[in-house]
N, C-alpha and C positions, 0 to 999 in steps of 0.2 A: 505494500498502499504504501499513501504518502511518502508516512515517516521516513517509510526504510527509508526513500530516496534520499533523504534530508544528513549533510552533513553537522554531526554531531560531536563536541567531546574535544579524543585529542583532534581526531580527524577534524575539525574545522578550523581548528588552533592551527592545522602545520598548514591547513588554505590561503589563511590569511597572514600567517609570514610568510611562505610564499611569494602571495600580491604582493607586499611592501618588498620585499629586497626584489619581484620581476621588477617592480619601478625604478626603486637606485640603482642595480645595472642598468638602466638602456635611458638612466642618467632623467627622465619626467622631473618635470617639476614638484606633484606632490609623493615624488622617489627622495629630497631632496628636504620638504616640510616635513617628512618625518623620520631623517636622518638629523637632521634640528634641532629633533623633538618641538616639534610647531604644530601651529593646525594645517589643517593642508583642506580647507574648505572652502579657504574665504575669508574666514573670518580679521574683525578687526583686533590687531597686534599690540599698536600703541597704548592704552589701556584694558585692560582684563586681560584672558591668557592663562591666564594662573592657573588654572587644573593641571589642563597645557606641559605645560615655557617649568612648575614644578615652587614648590618653596621659595619667596621671598628671598633672596641676598646683598643684600644690603653692604654696602663701602661705610665699612665704618675711617674713623679721623685714626685709630688707636690701634 
């Protein structure tokens, strides 16, 4: 049935990882964004994008 045709668990992870790796290898813009750990779907990054970029790193003076 339909459920048997779906990728789940490890197979799905492997498929997604392979897709991202392929984008990086062919030099696509989306692959570059994945490599730099930035949003890949056109969101703004001047403000926001905290979830994708991670915890804020403060440049202290000491």
